[in-house]
C-alpha positions as CSV (number, residue, x, y, z in Angstrom):
1,M,36.3,3.2,30.6
2,L,38.6,1.2,28.5
3,G,39.8,-0.8,31.4
4,Q,36.2,-1.6,32.4
5,V,35.3,-2.7,28.8
6,Q,38.4,-4.9,28.7
7,N,37.5,-6.5,32.0
8,W,33.9,-7.0,31.2
9,A,34.5,-8.3,27.6
10,A,37.1,-10.8,28.8
11,I,34.3,-12.8,30.4
12,N,32.2,-14.9,28.2
13,S,28.6,-13.8,28.9
14,G,26.8,-15.6,26.1
15,S,23.1,-15.7,26.7
16,G,23.2,-19.4,27.8
17,N,26.4,-19.1,29.9
18,L,24.9,-18.7,33.4
19,D,28.2,-18.7,35.2
20,G,29.6,-16.0,32.9
21,L,26.5,-13.9,33.2
22,A,26.6,-14.2,37.0
23,T,30.2,-13.0,37.0
24,T,29.4,-10.2,34.6
25,A,26.4,-9.1,36.6
26,A,28.5,-9.0,39.8
27,L,31.1,-6.9,38.1
28,L,28.5,-4.5,36.7
29,A,26.8,-4.3,40.1
30,D,30.1,-3.4,41.7
31,A,30.9,-0.8,39.1
32,F,27.5,0.9,39.3
33,S,27.6,0.8,43.1
34,A,30.0,3.7,42.9
35,L,27.0,5.8,42.0
36,P,24.2,6.8,44.4
37,G,21.1,4.7,44.6
38,E,20.3,1.1,45.0
39,V,21.6,-1.7,42.7
40,T,19.6,-4.9,42.6
41,L,20.2,-8.1,40.7
42,V,16.8,-9.3,39.7
43,E,15.9,-12.9,39.0
44,P,14.5,-13.4,35.5
45,E,11.0,-14.4,34.7
46,P,10.6,-18.1,33.9
47,V,10.6,-18.8,30.2
48,D,9.2,-21.8,28.4
49,R,10.6,-22.8,25.0
50,V,9.1,-25.2,22.5
51,L,11.8,-27.5,21.1
52,S,11.9,-28.8,17.5
53,D,10.2,-32.1,18.6
54,G,7.3,-30.2,20.2
55,T,8.3,-30.7,23.8
56,V,8.3,-27.7,26.1
57,T,11.2,-27.0,28.4
58,T,12.0,-24.2,30.8
59,V,15.0,-22.1,29.9
60,T,17.0,-20.4,32.6
61,H,18.5,-16.9,32.0
62,G,20.8,-14.8,34.1
63,R,19.9,-12.2,36.6
64,H,19.3,-8.6,35.4
65,L,20.7,-5.4,36.9
66,L,18.3,-2.8,38.1
67,M,19.5,0.5,39.6
68,T,17.2,3.2,40.8
69,V,18.2,6.7,41.9
70,R,15.8,9.4,43.2
71,P,12.5,7.7,42.2
72,E,10.7,10.6,43.9
73,C,11.9,13.2,41.3
74,R,9.5,14.7,38.8
75,A,11.8,13.9,35.8
76,Q,12.6,10.2,35.4
77,L,15.1,8.8,32.9
78,L,15.6,5.2,31.9
79,F,18.9,3.8,30.5
80,T,18.8,0.2,29.1
81,G,21.4,-2.1,27.8
82,H,22.4,-5.8,27.9
83,M,25.2,-7.8,29.4
84,D,24.8,-10.9,27.3
85,T,26.6,-11.7,24.0
86,V,25.8,-14.0,21.2
87,F,28.9,-16.1,21.7
88,P,28.6,-19.4,23.5
89,V,31.5,-20.7,25.7
90,D,32.8,-23.0,22.9
91,H,32.8,-20.3,20.2
92,Y,36.2,-19.4,18.8
93,F,35.6,-15.6,19.4
94,Q,36.6,-15.4,23.0
95,T,39.6,-13.1,23.3
96,L,40.3,-9.4,23.0
97,R,42.8,-8.1,20.5
98,W,43.9,-4.7,19.2
99,L,43.3,-4.4,15.4
100,D,45.3,-1.2,15.4
101,D,46.2,1.5,17.9
102,G,42.6,2.7,18.3
103,T,40.4,-0.4,17.6
104,L,39.8,-3.0,20.2
105,N,38.1,-6.2,19.0
106,G,36.4,-8.7,21.2
107,P,33.0,-10.2,22.2
108,G,30.7,-7.5,23.4
109,V,33.3,-4.7,23.1
110,A,30.9,-2.4,21.2
111,D,27.6,-4.2,21.6
112,M,27.1,-3.7,24.5
113,K,29.8,-3.6,27.1
114,G,31.3,-0.5,25.6
115,G,27.8,1.0,25.7
116,I,27.4,0.1,29.4
117,A,30.7,1.9,30.2
118,V,29.3,5.0,28.4
119,I,26.1,4.8,30.4
120,K,28.0,4.6,33.7
121,A,30.4,7.5,32.7
122,A,27.4,9.7,31.6
123,L,25.6,9.0,34.9
124,T,28.9,9.8,36.8
125,V,29.0,13.2,35.1
126,L,25.3,13.8,35.7
127,E,25.8,13.0,39.4
128,A,28.6,15.6,39.7
129,S,26.5,18.3,38.1
130,P,24.2,20.8,39.9
131,F,21.2,19.2,38.0
132,A,21.5,15.8,39.6
133,E,19.2,16.4,42.5
134,G,16.3,17.2,40.2
135,I,16.6,14.1,38.0
136,G,15.7,10.5,38.9
137,W,16.9,7.7,36.8
138,E,17.0,3.9,36.4
139,V,19.3,1.6,34.7
140,V,18.2,-1.8,33.4
141,L,20.9,-4.2,32.1
142,N,19.3,-7.4,31.0
143,S,21.0,-10.8,30.5
144,D,18.8,-12.1,27.6
145,E,18.7,-9.4,24.9
146,E,20.5,-11.6,22.3
147,V,17.6,-14.1,22.6
148,S,14.8,-11.5,22.4
149,S,14.6,-10.6,26.1
150,P,12.0,-13.2,27.1
151,G,13.0,-13.2,30.8
152,S,13.5,-9.5,31.1
153,A,10.6,-8.1,29.1
154,P,8.4,-7.6,32.2
155,L,11.2,-5.8,34.0
156,L,11.8,-3.5,31.0
157,A,8.1,-2.8,30.6
158,E,7.7,-1.9,34.3
159,A,10.7,0.4,34.2
160,A,9.4,2.1,31.1
161,Q,6.1,2.9,32.8
162,R,8.0,4.7,35.6
163,C,10.1,6.9,33.3
164,H,9.6,9.9,31.0
165,L,12.5,9.3,28.6
166,G,14.3,6.1,27.7
167,L,17.7,5.7,26.2
168,T,19.2,2.4,25.0
């Protein structure tokens, strides 16, 4: 898990860094593909933004990860998180460093790339259990949480409608 967090957090995935988000989404898709089910990178909904001068522009966001496992099961769980950070490419906070023997500091380490590693580890344990076949689940990792999820809100709402319990 630590190695995953270090690899994921070493990539700048600020909400506006589409290249970094694409790299992060690909790494996450690869990591989650070790689990059963289908991993899809979903294009974001178009988002209009009103600028300070009153003009309207379309803002592009990164793709979101959606993973679905056993949608036919009676019990459906939803796990959500986000791959974006608040730090743009030119921000000074770009590198990982150890503050002490047990504390890693870096962009997205705790919020939320560490949380994504926990989600993946928990689902790996679930899949190895005798209960797995009776539980369906989805994972939604959006690319625009730090800017209020405008491009992923429909995806999150749709996933929530299909599930009985959601954990973020």
